[in-house]
NUKOL-421649 format. One record per atom (N, C-alpha, C, O): atom name; x, y, z; residue in one letter. Coordinates in nm, 3 decimals, padded with zeros to 5 digits. Each point is the difference from the previous one (the first is absolute). Layout:
# residues N
+-------+---------+---------+---------+--------+
! atome !       x !       y !       z ! residu !
+-------+---------+---------+---------+--------+
!    CA !       X !       Y !       Z !      A !
...
+-------+---------+---------+---------+--------+
# end
This chain:
# residues 130
+-------+---------+---------+---------+--------+
! atome !       x !       y !       z ! residu !
+-------+---------+---------+---------+--------+
!     N !  15.194 !  02.570 !  07.798 !      P !
!    CA !  00.098 !  00.107 !  00.015 !      P !
!     C ! -00.063 !  00.136 !  00.031 !      P !
!     O !  00.064 !  00.085 !  00.062 !      P !
!     N ! -00.189 ! -00.064 ! -00.106 !      R !
!    CA ! -00.060 !  00.131 !  00.020 !      R !
!     C ! -00.011 !  00.041 !  00.148 !      R !
!     O !  00.029 !  00.115 !  00.033 !      R !
!     N ! -00.069 ! -00.207 !  00.057 !      P !
!    CA ! -00.007 !  00.042 !  00.141 !      P !
!     C !  00.135 !  00.047 !  00.055 !      P !
!     O !  00.006 !  00.093 !  00.080 !      P !
!     N !  00.102 ! -00.156 ! -00.123 !      Y !
!    CA !  00.133 !  00.043 !  00.044 !      Y !
!     C !  00.030 !  00.140 ! -00.051 !      Y !
!     O !  00.051 !  00.084 !  00.074 !      Y !
!     N ! -00.082 ! -00.059 ! -00.201 !      A !
!    CA !  00.027 !  00.131 ! -00.060 !      A !
!     C ! -00.083 !  00.108 !  00.069 !      A !
!     O !  00.050 !  00.109 !  00.029 !      A !
!     N ! -00.176 ! -00.139 ! -00.002 !      E !
!    CA ! -00.087 !  00.099 !  00.065 !      E !
!     C !  00.045 !  00.028 !  00.143 !      E !
!     O !  00.001 !  00.115 !  00.044 !      E !
!     N !  00.036 ! -00.220 !  00.029 !      A !
!    CA !  00.047 !  00.019 !  00.138 !      A !
!     C !  00.129 !  00.081 !  00.002 !      A !
!     O !  00.017 !  00.088 !  00.084 !      A !
!     N !  00.072 ! -00.117 ! -00.176 !      L !
!    CA !  00.125 !  00.074 ! -00.008 !      L !
!     C ! -00.025 !  00.146 ! -00.037 !      L !
!     O !  00.065 !  00.090 !  00.053 !      L !
!     N ! -00.158 ! -00.067 ! -00.143 !      F !
!    CA ! -00.034 !  00.136 ! -00.041 !      F !
!     C ! -00.054 !  00.080 !  00.118 !      F !
!     O !  00.043 !  00.113 !  00.024 !      F !
!     N ! -00.136 ! -00.172 !  00.050 !      K !
!    CA ! -00.058 !  00.070 !  00.115 !      K !
!     C !  00.106 !  00.028 !  00.106 !      K !
!     O !  00.006 !  00.109 !  00.056 !      K !
!     N !  00.078 ! -00.208 ! -00.028 !      A !
!    CA !  00.105 !  00.018 !  00.101 !      A !
!     C !  00.101 !  00.105 ! -00.044 !      A !
!     O !  00.045 !  00.081 !  00.080 !      A !
!     N ! -00.007 ! -00.083 ! -00.208 !      S !
!    CA !  00.098 !  00.096 ! -00.051 !      S !
!     C ! -00.055 !  00.141 ! -00.002 !      S !
!     O !  00.071 !  00.096 !  00.031 !      S !
!     N ! -00.197 ! -00.082 ! -00.068 !      A !
!    CA ! -00.062 !  00.132 ! -00.006 !      A !
!     C ! -00.012 !  00.060 !  00.140 !      A !
!     O !  00.002 !  00.122 !  00.016 !      A !
!     N ! -00.013 ! -00.208 !  00.086 !      A !
!    CA ! -00.015 !  00.047 !  00.137 !      A !
!     C !  00.134 !  00.033 !  00.066 !      A !
!     O !  00.003 !  00.061 !  00.106 !      A !
!     N !  00.107 ! -00.100 ! -00.168 !      Q !
!    CA !  00.134 !  00.024 !  00.057 !      Q !
!     C !  00.043 !  00.143 ! -00.026 !      Q !
!     O !  00.017 !  00.038 ! -00.116 !      Q !
!     N !  00.002 !  00.041 !  00.219 !      P !
!    CA !  00.049 !  00.136 ! -00.023 !      P !
!     C !  00.146 ! -00.002 ! -00.042 !      P !
!     O !  00.082 ! -00.070 !  00.059 !      P !
!     N ! -00.051 !  00.148 ! -00.161 !      G !
!    CA !  00.139 !  00.014 ! -00.043 !      G !
!     C !  00.048 ! -00.104 ! -00.099 !      G !
!     O !  00.073 !  00.035 ! -00.093 !      G !
!     N ! -00.110 ! -00.161 !  00.110 !      A !
!    CA !  00.052 ! -00.106 ! -00.087 !      A !
!     C ! -00.050 !  00.017 ! -00.142 !      A !
!     O !  00.078 ! -00.004 ! -00.095 !      A !
!     N ! -00.206 !  00.024 !  00.080 !      G !
!    CA ! -00.057 !  00.026 ! -00.132 !      G !
!     C ! -00.015 ! -00.123 ! -00.086 !      G !
!     O !  00.068 ! -00.101 !  00.018 !      G !
!     N ! -00.160 !  00.113 ! -00.111 !      L !
!    CA ! -00.029 ! -00.111 ! -00.090 !      L !
!     C !  00.114 ! -00.022 ! -00.099 !      L !
!     O !  00.024 ! -00.113 ! -00.042 !      L !
!     N !  00.046 !  00.219 !  00.005 !      G !
!    CA !  00.109 ! -00.014 ! -00.097 !      G !
!     C !  00.110 ! -00.091 !  00.048 !      G !
!     O !  00.051 ! -00.083 ! -00.076 !      G !
!     N ! -00.013 !  00.097 !  00.203 !      S !
!    CA !  00.106 ! -00.088 !  00.052 !      S !
!     C ! -00.049 ! -00.143 !  00.010 !      S !
!     O !  00.077 ! -00.094 ! -00.019 !      S !
!     N ! -00.206 !  00.076 !  00.049 !      T !
!    CA ! -00.055 ! -00.135 !  00.006 !      T !
!     C !  00.000 ! -00.063 ! -00.138 !      T !
!     O !  00.034 ! -00.118 ! -00.015 !      T !
!     N ! -00.072 !  00.195 ! -00.087 !      V !
!    CA !  00.003 ! -00.052 ! -00.138 !      V !
!     C !  00.140 ! -00.050 ! -00.033 !      V !
!     O !  00.016 ! -00.106 ! -00.061 !      V !
!     N !  00.086 !  00.180 !  00.102 !      A !
!    CA !  00.138 ! -00.037 ! -00.032 !      A !
!     C !  00.037 ! -00.134 !  00.061 !      A !
!     O !  00.054 ! -00.087 ! -00.069 !      A !
!     N ! -00.081 !  00.069 !  00.199 !      W !
!    CA !  00.041 ! -00.127 !  00.060 !      W !
!     C ! -00.089 ! -00.116 ! -00.041 !      W !
!     O !  00.047 ! -00.113 ! -00.009 !      W !
!     N ! -00.175 !  00.139 ! -00.017 !      V !
!    CA ! -00.088 ! -00.108 ! -00.046 !      V !
!     C !  00.045 ! -00.047 ! -00.139 !      V !
!     O !  00.004 ! -00.120 ! -00.026 !      V !
!     N !  00.030 !  00.215 ! -00.061 !      D !
!    CA !  00.047 ! -00.038 ! -00.134 !      D !
!     C !  00.130 ! -00.080 !  00.008 !      D !
!     O !  00.018 ! -00.098 ! -00.073 !      D !
!     N !  00.072 !  00.139 !  00.161 !      E !
!    CA !  00.126 ! -00.073 !  00.013 !      E !
!     C ! -00.024 ! -00.141 !  00.054 !      E !
!     O !  00.057 ! -00.097 ! -00.051 !      E !
!     N ! -00.140 !  00.085 !  00.154 !      L !
!    CA ! -00.030 ! -00.133 !  00.054 !      L !
!     C ! -00.071 ! -00.087 ! -00.104 !      L !
!     O !  00.025 ! -00.121 ! -00.007 !      L !
!     N ! -00.112 !  00.182 ! -00.073 !      A !
!    CA ! -00.071 ! -00.076 ! -00.105 !      A !
!     C !  00.098 ! -00.053 ! -00.103 !      A !
!     O ! -00.013 ! -00.114 ! -00.046 !      A !
!     N !  00.111 !  00.195 !  00.009 !      A !
!    CA !  00.100 ! -00.045 ! -00.098 !      A !
!     C !  00.081 ! -00.117 !  00.056 !      A !
!     O !  00.031 ! -00.095 ! -00.072 !      A !
!     N !  00.003 !  00.102 !  00.199 !      I !
!    CA !  00.075 ! -00.109 !  00.063 !      I !
!     C ! -00.088 ! -00.125 !  00.007 !      I !
!     O !  00.046 ! -00.110 ! -00.032 !      I !
!     N ! -00.171 !  00.127 !  00.072 !      A !
!    CA ! -00.091 ! -00.114 !  00.013 !      A !
!     C ! -00.028 ! -00.066 ! -00.134 !      A !
!     O ! -00.031 ! -00.120 ! -00.005 !      A !
!     N !  00.040 !  00.195 ! -00.104 !      A !
!    CA ! -00.026 ! -00.055 ! -00.133 !      A !
!     C !  00.119 ! -00.080 ! -00.054 !      A !
!     O ! -00.015 ! -00.071 ! -00.100 !      A !
!     N !  00.130 !  00.083 !  00.162 !      D !
!    CA !  00.118 ! -00.071 ! -00.047 !      D !
!     C ! -00.022 ! -00.152 !  00.011 !      D !
!     O ! -00.043 ! -00.048 !  00.105 !      D !
!     N !  00.070 ! -00.027 ! -00.211 !      P !
!    CA ! -00.024 ! -00.145 !  00.003 !      P !
!     C !  00.076 ! -00.073 !  00.111 !      P !
!     O ! -00.052 ! -00.096 !  00.056 !      P !
!     N !  00.172 !  00.141 ! -00.023 !      Q !
!    CA !  00.076 ! -00.066 !  00.107 !      Q !
!     C ! -00.064 !  00.026 !  00.136 !      Q !
!     O ! -00.001 ! -00.089 !  00.085 !      Q !
!     N ! -00.050 !  00.208 ! -00.064 !      V !
!    CA ! -00.068 !  00.031 !  00.126 !      V !
!     C ! -00.129 ! -00.082 !  00.010 !      V !
!     O ! -00.032 ! -00.053 !  00.106 !      V !
!     N ! -00.040 !  00.043 ! -00.217 !      R !
!    CA ! -00.123 ! -00.081 !  00.000 !      R !
!     C !  00.031 ! -00.146 !  00.032 !      R !
!     O ! -00.073 ! -00.066 !  00.074 !      R !
!     N !  00.183 !  00.016 ! -00.131 !      Q !
!    CA !  00.039 ! -00.138 !  00.026 !      Q !
!     C !  00.032 ! -00.020 !  00.149 !      Q !
!     O ! -00.040 ! -00.100 !  00.059 !      Q !
!     N !  00.111 !  00.195 !  00.000 !      L !
!    CA !  00.029 ! -00.008 !  00.143 !      L !
!     C ! -00.128 !  00.006 !  00.083 !      L !
!     O ! -00.015 ! -00.074 !  00.097 !      L !
!     N ! -00.076 !  00.162 ! -00.135 !      A !
!    CA ! -00.125 !  00.015 !  00.075 !      A !
!     C ! -00.082 ! -00.129 ! -00.003 !      A !
!     O ! -00.072 ! -00.030 !  00.094 !      A !
!     N !  00.084 ! -00.045 ! -00.203 !      D !
!    CA ! -00.075 ! -00.125 ! -00.013 !      D !
!     C !  00.070 ! -00.119 !  00.063 !      D !
!     O ! -00.057 ! -00.109 !  00.009 !      D !
!     N !  00.180 !  00.127 !  00.035 !      N !
!    CA !  00.078 ! -00.108 !  00.058 !      N !
!     C ! -00.039 ! -00.018 !  00.147 !      N !
!     O !  00.018 !  00.091 !  00.080 !      N !
!     N ! -00.071 ! -00.208 ! -00.044 !      P !
!    CA ! -00.043 ! -00.021 !  00.139 !      P !
!     C !  00.115 !  00.001 !  00.101 !      P !
!     O ! -00.023 !  00.015 !  00.120 !      P !
!     N !  00.147 ! -00.030 ! -00.167 !      K !
!    CA !  00.115 !  00.002 !  00.091 !      K !
!     C !  00.042 !  00.142 !  00.036 !      K !
!     O !  00.078 !  00.020 !  00.093 !      K !
!     N ! -00.128 !  00.079 ! -00.167 !      V !
!    CA !  00.033 !  00.140 !  00.027 !      V !
!     C ! -00.106 !  00.057 !  00.094 !      V !
!     O ! -00.119 !  00.000 ! -00.032 !      V !
!     N !  00.163 !  00.048 !  00.147 !      T !
!    CA ! -00.095 !  00.053 !  00.098 !      T !
!     C ! -00.044 !  00.141 ! -00.041 !      T !
!     O !  00.070 !  00.068 ! -00.075 !      T !
!     N ! -00.186 ! -00.024 !  00.125 !      P !
!    CA ! -00.042 !  00.138 ! -00.027 !      P !
!     C !  00.104 !  00.103 !  00.044 !      P !
!     O !  00.019 !  00.102 ! -00.066 !      P !
!     N !  00.048 ! -00.128 !  00.178 !      E !
!    CA !  00.102 !  00.092 !  00.049 !      E !
!     C !  00.119 !  00.007 ! -00.096 !      E !
!     O !  00.053 !  00.109 ! -00.024 !      E !
!     N ! -00.012 ! -00.222 ! -00.030 !      Q !
!    CA !  00.110 ! -00.002 ! -00.097 !      Q !
!     C ! -00.038 !  00.078 ! -00.126 !      Q !
!     O !  00.080 !  00.076 ! -00.054 !      Q !
!     N ! -00.202 ! -00.096 !  00.008 !      L !
!    CA ! -00.048 !  00.070 ! -00.119 !      L !
!     C ! -00.005 !  00.150 !  00.025 !      L !
!     O !  00.043 !  00.080 ! -00.084 !      L !
!     N ! -00.095 ! -00.041 !  00.200 !      F !
!    CA ! -00.005 !  00.142 !  00.036 !      F !
!     C !  00.141 !  00.059 !  00.003 !      F !
!     O !  00.024 !  00.107 ! -00.057 !      F !
!     N !  00.069 ! -00.175 !  00.124 !      D !
!    CA !  00.137 !  00.050 !  00.011 !      D !
!     C !  00.065 !  00.015 ! -00.137 !      D !
!     O !  00.073 !  00.096 ! -00.024 !      D !
!     N ! -00.098 ! -00.190 ! -00.065 !      L !
!    CA !  00.056 !  00.007 ! -00.135 !      L !
!     C ! -00.051 !  00.124 ! -00.073 !      L !
!     O !  00.079 !  00.077 ! -00.055 !      L !
!     N ! -00.210 ! -00.057 !  00.056 !      I !
!    CA ! -00.059 !  00.113 ! -00.071 !      I !
!     C !  00.044 !  00.132 !  00.063 !      I !
!     O !  00.038 !  00.094 ! -00.070 !      I !
!     N ! -00.044 ! -00.087 !  00.203 !      A !
!    CA !  00.041 !  00.123 !  00.069 !      A !
!     C !  00.148 !  00.030 ! -00.023 !      A !
!     O !  00.042 !  00.115 !  00.007 !      A !
!     N !  00.036 ! -00.218 ! -00.035 !      G !
!    CA !  00.142 !  00.019 ! -00.022 !      G !
!     C !  00.038 !  00.048 ! -00.139 !      G !
!     O !  00.111 !  00.049 ! -00.019 !      G !
!     N ! -00.201 ! -00.062 ! -00.077 !      V !
!    CA !  00.034 !  00.040 ! -00.137 !      V !
!     C ! -00.063 !  00.132 ! -00.043 !      V !
!     O !  00.029 !  00.050 ! -00.109 !      V !
!     N ! -00.115 !  00.009 !  00.192 !      V !
!    CA ! -00.058 !  00.129 ! -00.037 !      V !
!     C !  00.109 !  00.107 !  00.002 !      V !
!     O !  00.099 ! -00.011 !  00.073 !      V !
!     N ! -00.118 !  00.115 ! -00.154 !      R !
!    CA !  00.103 !  00.105 ! -00.012 !      R !
!     C !  00.016 !  00.080 !  00.128 !      R !
!     O !  00.112 !  00.031 !  00.041 !      R !
!     N ! -00.223 !  00.002 !  00.024 !      A !
!    CA !  00.004 !  00.079 !  00.123 !      A !
!     C ! -00.067 ! -00.081 !  00.111 !      A !
!     O ! -00.088 ! -00.082 ! -00.029 !      A !
!     N !  00.128 !  00.103 !  00.153 !      P !
!    CA ! -00.065 ! -00.073 !  00.109 !      P !
!     C ! -00.151 !  00.022 ! -00.002 !      P !
!     O ! -00.048 !  00.111 ! -00.025 !      P !
!     N ! -00.026 ! -00.217 !  00.053 !      L !
!    CA ! -00.146 !  00.009 ! -00.001 !      L !
!     C ! -00.051 !  00.073 !  00.124 !      L !
!     O !  00.053 ! -00.017 !  00.110 !      L !
!     N ! -00.155 !  00.097 ! -00.130 !      S !
!    CA ! -00.066 !  00.067 !  00.112 !      S !
!     C ! -00.073 ! -00.106 !  00.082 !      S !
!     O ! -00.016 ! -00.113 ! -00.043 !      S !
!     N ! -00.028 !  00.152 !  00.162 !      D !
!    CA ! -00.078 ! -00.093 !  00.083 !      D !
!     C ! -00.126 ! -00.044 ! -00.074 !      D !
!     O ! -00.036 ! -00.118 !  00.006 !      D !
!     N ! -00.030 !  00.211 ! -00.074 !      A !
!    CA ! -00.122 ! -00.034 ! -00.073 !      A !
!     C !  00.030 ! -00.101 ! -00.110 !      A !
!     O ! -00.076 ! -00.095 ! -00.020 !      A !
!     N !  00.186 !  00.114 ! -00.052 !      A !
!    CA !  00.037 ! -00.092 ! -00.107 !      A !
!     C !  00.034 ! -00.138 !  00.056 !      A !
!     O ! -00.039 ! -00.102 ! -00.056 !      A !
!     N !  00.111 !  00.101 !  00.167 !      R !
!    CA !  00.037 ! -00.128 !  00.062 !      R !
!     C ! -00.125 ! -00.074 !  00.047 !      R !
!     O ! -00.013 ! -00.121 ! -00.022 !      R !
!     N ! -00.079 !  00.193 !  00.085 !      N !
!    CA ! -00.123 ! -00.063 !  00.048 !      N !
!     C ! -00.083 ! -00.053 ! -00.117 !      N !
!     O ! -00.054 ! -00.111 !  00.007 !      N !
!     N !  00.043 !  00.190 ! -00.113 !      F !
!    CA ! -00.078 ! -00.042 ! -00.116 !      F !
!     C !  00.061 ! -00.125 ! -00.064 !      F !
!     O ! -00.072 ! -00.093 ! -00.035 !      F !
!     N !  00.203 !  00.093 !  00.020 !      L !
!    CA !  00.067 ! -00.116 ! -00.058 !      L !
!     C ! -00.020 ! -00.124 !  00.086 !      L !
!     O ! -00.024 ! -00.109 ! -00.052 !      L !
!     N !  00.033 !  00.126 !  00.184 !      R !
!    CA ! -00.021 ! -00.115 !  00.091 !      R !
!     C ! -00.141 ! -00.056 ! -00.014 !      R !
!     O ! -00.019 ! -00.122 ! -00.001 !      R !
!     N ! -00.080 !  00.209 ! -00.008 !      V !
!    CA ! -00.139 ! -00.046 ! -00.014 !      V !
!     C ! -00.016 ! -00.083 ! -00.128 !      V !
!     O ! -00.060 ! -00.107 !  00.003 !      V !
!     N !  00.114 !  00.158 ! -00.113 !      L !
!    CA ! -00.012 ! -00.074 ! -00.126 !      L !
!     C !  00.070 ! -00.135 !  00.007 !      L !
!     O ! -00.055 ! -00.101 ! -00.044 !      L !
!     N !  00.176 !  00.099 !  00.098 !      I !
!    CA !  00.074 ! -00.126 !  00.010 !      I !
!     C ! -00.071 ! -00.096 !  00.094 !      I !
!     O ! -00.017 ! -00.118 ! -00.033 !      I !
!     N ! -00.024 !  00.166 !  00.150 !      D !
!    CA ! -00.066 ! -00.087 !  00.099 !      D !
!     C ! -00.130 ! -00.058 ! -00.052 !      D !
!     O ! -00.040 ! -00.110 !  00.039 !      D !
!     N ! -00.028 !  00.184 ! -00.127 !      N !
!    CA ! -00.126 ! -00.048 ! -00.057 !      N !
!     C !  00.020 ! -00.074 ! -00.132 !      N !
!     O ! -00.098 ! -00.036 ! -00.066 !      N !
!     N !  00.222 !  00.014 !  00.027 !      G !
!    CA !  00.027 ! -00.072 ! -00.124 !      G !
!     C ! -00.043 !  00.076 ! -00.124 !      G !
!     O ! -00.038 ! -00.062 ! -00.100 !      G !
!     N !  00.042 !  00.194 !  00.105 !      R !
!    CA ! -00.049 !  00.082 ! -00.112 !      R !
!     C !  00.110 !  00.082 ! -00.067 !      R !
!     O ! -00.030 !  00.099 ! -00.068 !      R !
!     N !  00.154 ! -00.137 !  00.086 !      L !
!    CA !  00.109 !  00.074 ! -00.063 !      L !
!     C ! -00.018 !  00.004 ! -00.152 !      L !
!     O !  00.033 !  00.100 ! -00.064 !      L !
!     N ! -00.087 ! -00.208 !  00.007 !      D !
!    CA ! -00.020 ! -00.004 ! -00.145 !      D !
!     C ! -00.101 !  00.105 ! -00.048 !      D !
!     O ! -00.002 !  00.034 ! -00.118 !      D !
!     N ! -00.081 !  00.016 !  00.208 !      A !
!    CA ! -00.101 !  00.101 ! -00.036 !      A !
!     C !  00.057 !  00.141 !  00.003 !      A !
!     O ! -00.067 !  00.095 ! -00.042 !      A !
!     N !  00.189 ! -00.079 !  00.091 !      L !
!    CA !  00.055 !  00.135 !  00.019 !      L !
!     C !  00.006 !  00.084 ! -00.128 !      L !
!     O ! -00.032 !  00.118 !  00.007 !      L !
!     N !  00.071 ! -00.172 ! -00.122 !      P !
!    CA ! -00.003 !  00.084 ! -00.121 !      P !
!     C ! -00.141 !  00.055 ! -00.032 !      P !
!     O ! -00.014 !  00.115 ! -00.041 !      P !
!     N ! -00.088 ! -00.197 !  00.059 !      E !
!    CA ! -00.137 !  00.046 ! -00.024 !      E !
!     C ! -00.044 !  00.100 !  00.107 !      E !
!     O ! -00.068 !  00.097 ! -00.030 !      E !
!     N !  00.107 ! -00.121 !  00.155 !      V !
!    CA ! -00.030 !  00.094 !  00.108 !      V !
!     C !  00.062 !  00.136 ! -00.032 !      V !
!     O ! -00.064 !  00.103 !  00.018 !      V !
!     N !  00.188 ! -00.103 ! -00.066 !      A !
!    CA !  00.068 !  00.125 ! -00.035 !      A !
!     C ! -00.074 !  00.074 ! -00.111 !      A !
!     O ! -00.016 !  00.122 !  00.006 !      A !
!     N ! -00.030 ! -00.195 ! -00.107 !      A !
!    CA ! -00.074 !  00.063 ! -00.110 !      A !
!     C ! -00.131 !  00.060 !  00.049 !      A !
!     O ! -00.037 !  00.110 ! -00.039 !      A !
!     N ! -00.033 ! -00.182 !  00.125 !      Q !
!    CA ! -00.126 !  00.049 !  00.054 !      Q !
!     C !  00.023 !  00.120 !  00.092 !      Q !
!     O ! -00.078 !  00.094 !  00.000 !      Q !
!     N !  00.185 ! -00.099 !  00.079 !      F !
!    CA !  00.032 !  00.112 !  00.088 !      F !
!     C !  00.027 !  00.125 ! -00.083 !      F !
!     O ! -00.049 !  00.108 !  00.032 !      F !
!     N !  00.129 ! -00.123 ! -00.138 !      R !
!    CA !  00.031 !  00.114 ! -00.087 !      R !
!     C ! -00.128 !  00.055 ! -00.062 !      R !
!     O ! -00.015 !  00.122 ! -00.014 !      R !
!     N ! -00.078 ! -00.209 ! -00.025 !      A !
!    CA ! -00.127 !  00.046 ! -00.057 !      A !
!     C ! -00.079 !  00.082 !  00.102 !      A !
!     O ! -00.061 !  00.100 ! -00.035 !      A !
!     N !  00.062 ! -00.142 !  00.161 !      L !
!    CA ! -00.070 !  00.075 !  00.105 !      L !
!     C !  00.065 !  00.137 !  00.021 !      L !
!     O ! -00.069 !  00.100 !  00.015 !      L !
!     N !  00.202 ! -00.096 ! -00.016 !      V !
!    CA !  00.072 !  00.127 !  00.016 !      V !
!     C ! -00.031 !  00.091 ! -00.118 !      V !
!     O ! -00.025 !  00.119 !  00.018 !      V !
!     N !  00.028 ! -00.175 ! -00.139 !      N !
!    CA ! -00.029 !  00.080 ! -00.119 !      N !
!     C ! -00.143 !  00.054 !  00.003 !      N !
!     O ! -00.024 !  00.116 ! -00.037 !      N !
!     N ! -00.069 ! -00.198 !  00.080 !      R !
!    CA ! -00.139 !  00.045 !  00.006 !      R !
!     C ! -00.014 !  00.118 !  00.096 !      R !
!     O ! -00.070 !  00.096 ! -00.030 !      R !
!     N !  00.137 ! -00.104 !  00.144 !      Q !
!    CA ! -00.008 !  00.108 !  00.098 !      Q !
!     C !  00.063 !  00.128 ! -00.055 !      Q !
!     O ! -00.052 !  00.110 !  00.022 !      Q !
!     N !  00.163 ! -00.123 ! -00.092 !      S !
!    CA !  00.071 !  00.119 ! -00.049 !      S !
!     C ! -00.052 !  00.047 ! -00.135 !      S !
!     O !  00.039 !  00.107 ! -00.048 !      S !
!     N ! -00.126 ! -00.186 ! -00.015 !      G !
!    CA ! -00.053 !  00.037 ! -00.130 !      G !
!     C !  00.102 ! -00.014 ! -00.112 !      G !
!     O ! -00.007 !  00.069 ! -00.101 !      G !
!     N !  00.103 ! -00.159 !  00.120 !      S !
!    CA !  00.102 ! -00.020 ! -00.103 !      S !
!     C ! -00.005 ! -00.144 ! -00.051 !      S !
!     O ! -00.074 ! -00.083 !  00.052 !      S !
!     N !  00.154 !  00.057 ! -00.153 !      S !
!    CA !  00.010 ! -00.134 ! -00.059 !      S !
!     C !  00.145 ! -00.030 ! -00.031 !      S !
!     O !  00.081 !  00.091 ! -00.019 !      S !
!     N ! -00.050 ! -00.218 !  00.015 !      D !
!    CA !  00.132 ! -00.042 ! -00.045 !      D !
!     C ! -00.007 ! -00.023 ! -00.150 !      D !
!     O ! -00.104 ! -00.040 ! -00.052 !      D !
!     N !  00.212 !  00.066 ! -00.016 !      A !
!    CA !  00.008 ! -00.025 ! -00.143 !      A !
!     C !  00.127 ! -00.078 ! -00.030 !      A !
!     O !  00.104 !  00.023 !  00.060 !      A !
!     N ! -00.115 ! -00.114 ! -00.154 !      V !
!    CA !  00.116 ! -00.075 ! -00.045 !      V !
!     C !  00.025 !  00.038 ! -00.144 !      V !
!     O ! -00.090 ! -00.005 ! -00.084 !      V !
!     N !  00.212 !  00.044 !  00.055 !      V !
!    CA !  00.037 !  00.042 ! -00.136 !      V !
!     C !  00.089 ! -00.108 ! -00.061 !      V !
!     O !  00.104 ! -00.035 !  00.056 !      V !
!     N ! -00.146 ! -00.017 ! -00.170 !      H !
!    CA !  00.080 ! -00.096 ! -00.075 !      H !
!     C !  00.057 !  00.072 ! -00.121 !      H !
!     O ! -00.072 !  00.068 ! -00.073 !      H !
!     N !  00.201 ! -00.081 !  00.052 !      S !
!    CA !  00.066 !  00.069 ! -00.109 !      S !
!     C !  00.101 ! -00.092 ! -00.066 !      S !
!     O !  00.064 ! -00.082 !  00.066 !      S !
!     N ! -00.050 !  00.096 ! -00.197 !      A !
!    CA !  00.097 ! -00.080 ! -00.074 !      A !
!     C !  00.142 !  00.051 !  00.022 !      A !
!     O !  00.097 ! -00.067 ! -00.037 !      A !
!     N ! -00.084 !  00.184 !  00.096 !      F !
!    CA !  00.132 !  00.059 !  00.024 !      F !
!     C ! -00.001 !  00.069 !  00.136 !      F !
!     O ! -00.107 !  00.034 !  00.051 !      F !
!     N !  00.224 ! -00.012 !  00.007 !      P !
!    CA !  00.006 !  00.065 !  00.132 !      P !
!     C ! -00.059 !  00.141 ! -00.005 !      P !
!     O !  00.016 !  00.073 ! -00.097 !      P !
!     N ! -00.084 ! -00.037 !  00.205 !      I !
!    CA ! -00.060 !  00.133 !  00.011 !      I !
!     C !  00.078 !  00.076 !  00.106 !      I !
!     O !  00.017 ! -00.047 !  00.112 !      I !
!     N !  00.032 !  00.167 ! -00.149 !      D !
!    CA !  00.075 !  00.077 !  00.100 !      D !
!     C ! -00.097 !  00.068 !  00.096 !      D !
!     O ! -00.121 !  00.006 ! -00.025 !      D !
!     N !  00.174 !  00.045 !  00.134 !      A !
!    CA ! -00.082 !  00.057 !  00.107 !      A !
!     C ! -00.086 !  00.116 ! -00.046 !      A !
!     O ! -00.114 !  00.012 !  00.042 !      A !
!     N !  00.167 !  00.074 ! -00.128 !      S !
!    CA ! -00.078 !  00.117 ! -00.045 !      S !
!     C ! -00.118 ! -00.043 ! -00.087 !      S !
!     O ! -00.109 !  00.056 !  00.011 !      S !
!     N !  00.131 ! -00.155 ! -00.098 !      A !
!    CA ! -00.110 ! -00.050 ! -00.084 !      A !
!     C ! -00.106 ! -00.067 !  00.086 !      A !
!     O ! -00.120 !  00.012 ! -00.027 !      A !
!     N !  00.163 ! -00.084 !  00.129 !      L !
!    CA ! -00.096 ! -00.064 !  00.090 !      L !
!     C ! -00.079 !  00.104 !  00.078 !      L !
!     O ! -00.120 ! -00.017 !  00.022 !      L !
!     N !  00.185 !  00.124 !  00.019 !      A !
!    CA ! -00.069 !  00.108 !  00.070 !      A !
!     C ! -00.103 !  00.066 ! -00.091 !      A !
!     O ! -00.111 !  00.030 !  00.043 !      A !
!     N !  00.147 ! -00.007 ! -00.169 !      E !
!    CA ! -00.094 !  00.058 ! -00.097 !      E !
!     C ! -00.121 ! -00.091 ! -00.019 !      E !
!     O ! -00.114 !  00.047 ! -00.008 !      E !
!     N !  00.140 ! -00.177 !  00.000 !      L !
!    CA ! -00.109 ! -00.096 ! -00.014 !      L !
!     C ! -00.093 !  00.007 !  00.121 !      L !
!     O ! -00.122 ! -00.005 ! -00.014 !      L !
!     N !  00.179 !  00.016 !  00.133 !      G !
!    CA ! -00.080 !  00.012 !  00.121 !      G !
!     C ! -00.088 !  00.123 ! -00.002 !      G !
!     O ! -00.116 ! -00.006 !  00.040 !      G !
!     N !  00.170 !  00.118 ! -00.085 !      V !
!    CA ! -00.077 !  00.124 ! -00.010 !      V !
!     C ! -00.114 ! -00.017 ! -00.101 !      V !
!     O ! -00.112 !  00.042 !  00.026 !      V !
!     N !  00.141 ! -00.105 ! -00.139 !      S !
!    CA ! -00.104 ! -00.023 ! -00.102 !      S !
!     C ! -00.112 ! -00.088 !  00.054 !      S !
!     O ! -00.118 !  00.028 ! -00.022 !      S !
!     N !  00.155 ! -00.135 !  00.092 !      L !
!    CA ! -00.101 ! -00.089 !  00.056 !      L !
!     C ! -00.084 !  00.071 !  00.105 !      L !
!     O ! -00.122 ! -00.019 !  00.009 !      L !
!     N !  00.188 !  00.102 !  00.071 !      E !
!    CA ! -00.072 !  00.074 !  00.104 !      E !
!     C ! -00.100 !  00.097 ! -00.062 !      E !
!     O ! -00.112 !  00.013 !  00.049 !      E !
!     N !  00.151 !  00.055 ! -00.156 !      K !
!    CA ! -00.091 !  00.092 ! -00.069 !      K !
!     C ! -00.119 ! -00.075 ! -00.058 !      K !
!     O ! -00.115 !  00.045 !  00.009 !      K !
!     N !  00.143 ! -00.160 ! -00.067 !      R !
!    CA ! -00.106 ! -00.075 ! -00.066 !      R !
!     C ! -00.097 ! -00.065 !  00.099 !      R !
!     O ! -00.121 !  00.003 ! -00.020 !      R !
!     N !  00.175 ! -00.060 !  00.125 !      F !
!    CA ! -00.084 ! -00.077 !  00.093 !      F !
!     C ! -00.027 !  00.071 !  00.132 !      F !
!     O ! -00.070 ! -00.054 !  00.086 !      F !
!     N !  00.124 !  00.173 ! -00.070 !      G !
!    CA ! -00.029 !  00.077 !  00.120 !      G !
!     C !  00.086 ! -00.041 !  00.111 !      G !
!     O ! -00.011 !  00.054 !  00.110 !      G !
+-------+---------+---------+---------+--------+
# end
């Protein structure tokens, strides 16, 4: 999965205007779809063509896929690597974070956290970890 993440990172960084942030958004969405057990089952079904699988995934995304997203999805499907997409997305996000000097954080709480408390937590983490 790492070569896919690195290639996507280089291509996204070279795209004027599109930006890495928009790529993170569609990669994360495609990864969530690819991780779905029903999608995995379809991908493993020899009766389902790559084109059918592509059309299914492209049809359930929230917003129409950019040309870059469509091409990337086709490459993964054509190479039988759709199952690697969640890991590719994680590696891509790590590359983006490394470039921007930021990190992702996951907060586990026994009770719901409102937006202001979450913002305060973000400020505290930023002060502590830079």
